[in-house]
C-alpha positions in Angstrom: 131.4 77.6 57.2 130.1 78.6 53.5 126.8 80.9 53.0 125.3 77.8 51.5 125.6 75.9 54.7 124.3 78.4 56.9 121.3 78.6 54.7 120.6 75.1 55.1 121.2 75.0 58.6 118.5 74.3 61.6 118.5 77.9 62.2 118.7 79.3 58.9 116.4 81.9 58.1 114.6 79.2 55.5 114.4 77.0 59.0 114.4 78.7 61.9 110.8 79.3 62.6 110.5 75.6 62.7 112.9 74.5 64.6 112.1 77.6 67.4 108.1 76.9 67.7 109.1 72.6 67.6 111.3 73.1 70.6 109.8 75.9 72.6 106.2 73.0 72.4 108.8 69.9 73.0 110.3 72.1 76.4 106.3 72.8 77.4 106.1 68.8 77.2 108.8 68.1 79.1 107.9 70.3 81.9 104.7 68.7 82.2 105.6 65.2 82.0 108.9 65.7 84.7 107.0 68.0 87.1 104.2 65.3 87.2 106.5 62.9 88.0 108.5 64.7 90.6 105.4 65.6 92.6 102.7 62.3 91.7 104.1 61.1 95.9 102.7 64.7 97.3 99.5 63.8 95.2 98.8 60.6 96.6 99.2 61.7 100.0 96.5 64.4 99.3 94.0 62.6 97.4 95.1 59.3 98.7 94.3 56.0 96.5 98.3 54.6 95.8 96.3 51.8 93.7 95.4 54.4 91.1 99.1 56.1 91.1 100.1 54.0 88.0 96.4 55.2 86.1 97.4 58.7 86.6 100.3 58.1 83.8 98.4 55.3 81.9 94.9 57.4 81.2 97.5 60.5 79.4 99.1 58.0 77.5 95.7 55.9 76.6 94.2 59.2 75.7 97.5 59.7 73.1 96.6 56.3 71.3 93.7 58.2 70.2 94.6 61.5 69.8 97.6 60.3 67.7 96.0 58.1 65.4 93.3 61.2 65.2 95.8 63.4 64.4 98.1 61.3 61.5 94.3 61.6 60.0 93.8 64.8 60.2 97.3 65.8 58.9 97.1 63.8 55.5 93.8 65.1 55.2 93.7 68.9 56.6 97.3 70.1 56.8 99.3 70.2 59.9 97.9 73.7 61.7 94.4 72.3 62.8 95.0 69.4 64.8 98.1 71.2 66.3 95.4 74.1 67.5 93.4 71.7 68.9 95.6 69.5 70.2 97.1 72.3 72.4 93.5 73.4 73.7 92.7 70.0 75.0 95.7 69.9 76.7 95.1 72.8 78.2 91.7 71.6 78.9 93.5 69.0 80.7 95.6 71.0 82.9 93.2 73.2 84.0 90.7 70.6 85.4 93.9 68.5 87.1 95.1 71.5 88.8 91.4 71.4 90.3 90.8 68.2 91.1 89.5 66.9 94.1 90.0 63.8 93.8 92.5 61.0 92.0 89.6 60.2 89.7 89.2 63.4 88.9 93.0 63.7 87.9 92.8 60.5 85.8 89.7 61.6 84.0 92.0 65.3 83.7 95.4 63.6 82.7 93.3 61.5 79.9 92.5 64.5 78.1 95.9 66.3 78.6 96.9 62.7 76.5 93.8 63.1 73.9 95.3 67.0 73.1 98.9 65.8 73.4 99.3 62.8 71.0 99.1 65.4 68.2 102.0 66.8 68.5 104.5 63.6 67.9 102.8 62.8 64.5 102.8 67.2 63.7 106.4 67.1 64.5 107.5 64.1 62.5 105.7 65.5 59.5 106.6 68.5 59.8 110.2 67.8 60.0 109.8 65.3 57.0 108.3 67.7 54.7 110.5 70.8 55.6 114.0 69.7 56.4 116.5 67.6 54.1 116.9 64.2 55.2 120.9 65.1 56.5 119.4 67.6 58.2 117.2 65.8 60.3 119.0 63.6 62.6 120.6 67.1 64.2 116.7 68.2 64.5 115.7 64.9 66.7 118.9 65.9 68.3 117.6 69.2 68.8 114.5 68.1 70.1 116.0 65.6 72.5 118.4 68.9 73.6 114.7 70.7 74.6 114.8 68.4 77.3 118.0 69.6 78.8 117.1 72.7 80.5 113.5 71.3 82.0 115.5 67.7 83.1 118.1 70.0 84.9 115.7 72.7 86.5 111.8 71.3 86.6 112.0 68.4 88.6 113.7 70.8 91.0 111.1 73.4 90.6 108.7 71.2 90.5 109.5 69.8 93.8 110.2 73.0 95.7 107.0 74.4 94.1 104.6 71.0 95.5 106.6 70.7 98.5 106.1 74.5 99.6 103.0 76.0 97.4 101.0 73.1 96.4 100.9 70.5 93.8 97.7 72.7 91.9 100.4 74.8 91.4 102.4 72.6 89.0 99.7 71.7 86.8 98.2 75.7 86.7 101.2 77.3 86.5 101.8 75.6 83.3 98.7 77.5 81.3 100.3 80.5 80.9 103.7 78.6 79.2 101.5 76.7 77.0 100.2 80.3 75.7 103.7 81.8 75.0 104.6 78.1 73.2 101.2 78.1 70.9 101.2 81.9 69.9 105.3 81.2 68.5 104.7 77.4 67.3 101.4 77.8 65.5 102.5 80.1 62.6 105.5 78.2 61.7 103.6 74.8 61.8 100.8 76.7 59.5 103.7 77.6 56.8 104.4 74.4 55.8 103.1 73.4 52.9 100.0 70.6 53.9 100.2 69.0 50.1 103.0 68.5 48.2 102.8 69.2 44.1 103.6 66.5 43.0 100.0 64.3 41.7 101.5 61.0 42.7 101.8 62.2 46.5 98.4 64.2 46.2 96.2 60.8 45.4 98.5 58.5 48.4 97.3 61.5 50.7 93.5 61.3 49.3 93.6 57.6 50.1 95.1 58.3 53.3 92.5 61.0 54.3 90.0 58.3 53.4 91.0 56.2 56.1 90.5 58.6 59.3 87.0 57.2 59.5 88.1 53.6 60.0 91.2 54.9 62.0 89.7 56.4 64.5 87.6 53.8 65.6 90.4 51.3 65.6 92.0 53.5 67.9 89.3 53.6 70.0 89.4 49.4 70.2 93.1 49.6 71.3 92.7 52.2 73.7 89.2 50.2 75.4 91.3 46.9 74.9 94.3 48.4 76.7 92.4 50.1 80.0 90.5 46.4 79.9 93.8 44.1 80.3 95.5 46.4 82.6 92.1 46.9 84.7 92.2 42.9 84.8 96.2 42.9 85.5 94.9 44.6 89.0 92.1 42.8 89.7 91.8 41.2 93.0 89.7 38.3 92.1 92.0 35.9 89.4 89.0 35.0 87.6 87.6 38.2 86.9 91.5 39.3 86.2 91.6 36.8 83.2 88.3 37.6 81.8 89.0 41.5 82.0 92.2 40.5 80.2 91.6 38.3 77.6 89.0 40.5 76.3 91.0 43.6 76.3 93.2 41.1 73.7 90.2 40.6 72.0 89.2 44.1 71.4 93.1 45.5 71.2 95.4 43.4 69.3 92.9 42.8 66.2 92.6 46.8 66.1 96.3 47.2 66.5 97.2 45.0 63.5 95.0 46.9 61.6 96.7 50.8 62.4 99.7 49.6 62.3 102.0 48.3 59.2 101.5 44.7 58.3 103.5 42.0 60.0 104.1 44.2 63.1 103.2 42.4 65.4 105.0 39.4 64.3 108.2 41.8 64.4 108.1 41.7 59.8 111.7 43.0 58.5 112.3 46.1 58.3 109.3 48.8 59.0 107.1 46.4 60.7 109.6 45.7 63.7 111.2 49.9 63.3 107.1 50.6 64.5 106.9 47.2 67.0 110.2 48.7 68.5 109.7 52.1 69.8 106.6 50.4 71.9 109.1 48.1 73.2 112.1 50.6 74.3 109.3 52.9 75.9 107.2 50.0 77.7 110.9 48.9 79.1 112.1 52.8 80.1 109.1 54.0 81.3 107.6 51.4 83.7 110.3 52.2 85.7 110.7 55.4 85.0 107.5 56.9 86.2 108.2 55.0 89.6 111.5 56.6 90.0 110.2 59.1 92.3 107.7 56.7 94.4 110.4 54.5 94.8 112.8 57.3 96.0 110.2 58.8 97.9 107.9 56.4 99.5 110.3 53.4 100.0 113.6 55.2 100.5 112.9 58.0 102.3 114.4 61.1 100.3 112.4 64.3 99.6 110.8 65.1 96.2 113.5 67.8 95.5 116.3 65.0 96.0 114.2 62.4 94.3 114.4 64.6 90.9 118.1 64.5 90.8 117.3 60.8 89.4 114.7 62.0 86.8 117.5 65.2 86.1 120.3 62.5 85.3 117.9 60.4 82.7 116.7 63.3 81.0 120.8 64.6 80.4 121.8 61.2 79.7 118.8 60.3 77.1 120.2 64.0 75.5 123.4 62.7 75.3 122.8 59.3 73.8 120.9 61.7 71.1 123.8 63.9 70.2 126.0 61.1 70.2 123.6 59.2 67.7 123.3 62.5 65.4 127.6 63.0 65.4 127.5 59.3 63.7 124.7 59.2 62.1 126.7 59.4 58.6 128.9 56.3 59.6 126.9 54.4 61.7 123.8 52.8 60.7 120.5 53.2 62.9 120.3 49.9 63.7 123.4 49.4 65.5 122.5 52.1 68.2 119.1 50.7 68.2 121.0 47.4 69.0 123.7 49.2 71.8 120.6 51.1 72.8 118.1 48.3 74.0 121.5 46.6 75.6 122.0 49.7 77.9 118.6 50.1 78.5 118.1 46.6 80.2 121.3 47.2 81.9 120.7 50.6 83.6 116.8 49.1 84.7 118.5 46.2 85.6 120.9 48.2 88.0 118.2 50.4 89.6 116.9 47.6 90.8 119.1 47.6 93.9 118.3 50.3 95.1 114.7 48.9 96.1 117.3 47.0 98.7 117.3 49.3 101.8 120.9 48.6 102.7 121.9 50.2 99.1 122.3 53.9 99.1 119.6 55.6 97.5 121.5 57.8 95.7 122.6 54.9 93.6 119.7 55.6 91.8 120.8 58.9 89.6 123.9 56.9 87.5 121.6 53.7 87.3 119.0 55.8 86.0 121.3 57.7 83.7 122.5 54.5 82.3 119.2 53.7 81.1 118.3 57.1 79.9 121.8 57.0 78.0 120.0 53.8 76.0 117.1 55.6 75.2 119.0 59.1 73.7 120.8 56.2 71.6 117.5 54.4 70.1 115.0 56.3 70.1 115.8 59.0 67.1 117.2 56.1 64.8 113.9 54.2 64.7 112.2 57.5 63.8 114.5 57.8 60.9 114.2 54.3 59.9 110.2 55.5 59.6 111.0 58.2 57.9 113.3 56.9 55.1 110.3 54.2 54.2 107.4 55.4 54.4 105.6 56.2 50.6 105.4 59.9 49.7 102.0 61.1 51.1 101.7 58.7 53.9 104.3 60.5 56.2 101.3 61.4 58.4 100.2 57.6 58.8 103.6 56.0 59.1 104.1 58.6 62.1 101.2 58.3 63.5 101.9 54.2 63.3 104.8 54.9 65.6 103.5 57.3 68.3 100.4 54.7 68.1 103.4 52.2 69.4 105.1 54.7 71.5 102.5 55.8 73.4 101.1 52.3 73.8 104.1 51.0 75.0 104.7 53.5 77.8 100.4 53.2 78.9 101.4 48.9 79.2 104.8 49.7 81.0 103.4 52.4 83.2 99.9 50.1 83.6 101.7 46.9 84.4 104.1 48.4 87.0 101.2 50.4 88.7 98.9 47.3 89.0 101.5 44.9 90.5 101.9 48.1 92.9 98.4 48.2 93.5 98.4 44.5 94.5 101.1 44.0 97.0 99.9 47.4 98.6 96.2 45.3 98.9 98.7 42.4 100.9 99.6 44.8 102.9 103.5 44.0 102.0 104.0 47.6 100.4 104.9 49.0 97.1 108.2 47.1 97.4 107.4 43.5 96.3 105.1 45.0 93.2 107.7 47.7 91.9 110.4 44.6 92.0 108.5 42.6 89.7 107.9 45.5 87.7 111.1 46.5 87.1 112.1 43.0 86.3 109.5 42.5 84.0 110.8 46.0 82.4 114.7 44.7 81.7 113.4 41.8 80.3 110.9 43.5 77.8 114.3 45.9 77.0 116.4 42.4 76.3 113.3 41.4 73.8 114.1 45.1 72.2 117.8 44.1 71.7 116.8 40.7 69.8 114.5 42.3 67.3 116.8 45.1 66.7 118.4 42.3 64.4 115.1 42.5 62.3 115.8 46.2 61.1 118.4 45.6 58.9 116.2 45.9 55.5 114.0 49.1 56.9 116.4 51.8 54.7 115.5 51.8 50.7 118.3 51.5 48.3 118.0 55.3 47.9 118.8 56.0 51.3 121.9 53.1 51.0 123.2 55.0 48.4 122.7 58.5 50.5 124.6 57.1 53.6 127.3 55.4 51.4 128.1 58.8 49.3 127.8 60.1 53.1 130.2 57.8 54.5 133.1 58.2 51.1 132.7 61.8 51.7 
């Protein structure tokens, strides 16, 4: 390796602080996400209200919808440091309240605050990468961030299961607070050193225009969150008439606001950038409509312990990382659109295969390879969506473009987890247990993943002529 290559690597003096800081922050987020997913069956046993199981995940993502949009506007207006610090602060408050929760309703509020703070991390990471790293290092950086899930993915579910089972689930929430403080002390200086405003006059003008839209975007984000919440509440409402009213009202509130928060043509899958933003939500809907209920399926339905169920969550994390590194390794020879096409197909296969675990005659350990297949598909497809958006976003508008991408990411997760949760609640109220609701939710998720395969064919025009030239040069080199 030459001296110039070392100087331009992710761990070169120029980029080392940002790389380490973002990896630590993502590692903490990974521990939190996997730990909560693992111990939720224990939480339900303690606090009750199985019918609210899905809302613990949905509330986090609804908070993220607001946090993402607010962070995107603040990035363009105030830079990266302030929204990063505020996000970590809110996340800490959510952890504290979650560990002290005395009811499922209180836990849901705590998770909403966590999401409000955590929503800032995605846009900040994307913009930090876009502003400080050359294009050839971006796929490697995204793969590195995916690798930050490996250690939490391997030991996180097991540790969370052991702590939850023998110490108590509250220790899982409260024990993350010291880790959050360490991550903040290391990551904040690296984020603060990134130039907030490039010197180019055109970029400054674009950023001023983006910051001027902050007051417009935040109310729209509130409408999207409110509309999503109403629609999901309606989906699980026992009275059919009220259910229809809530769903329609949620759509009337949320869809117009979502249309204004995303690139023109997103909701109709316009070619290129709009579809790249839309398909991120499709992917997260499909995957997390299943992933959030892996522990519930294996513990409540198949009788495994939370520690054993955590092995399946580990498999999904490890294979997601493997898929991310595969796409990074071949990113100069294979266009991102192809990775998304293949990845969404693999996700659909994994979800459909995992459904077999609901059959009591099938060994529950089949969950490990099938969930791993779905994770591999997400690893192949997830980062290329971000690469497409970063390539075509206008200078100075990376905050808004990344915000839109993170918005559909969180919205898809909220709708996916909420949809399966509502179906589980309905089947429990009917006295049939969770299995019928889980089966229907998983089947819908598999169908949505297949829809993502079809949508990926509309990504072809997402690359700019400059990006095509760079890729052609890299391919022939």
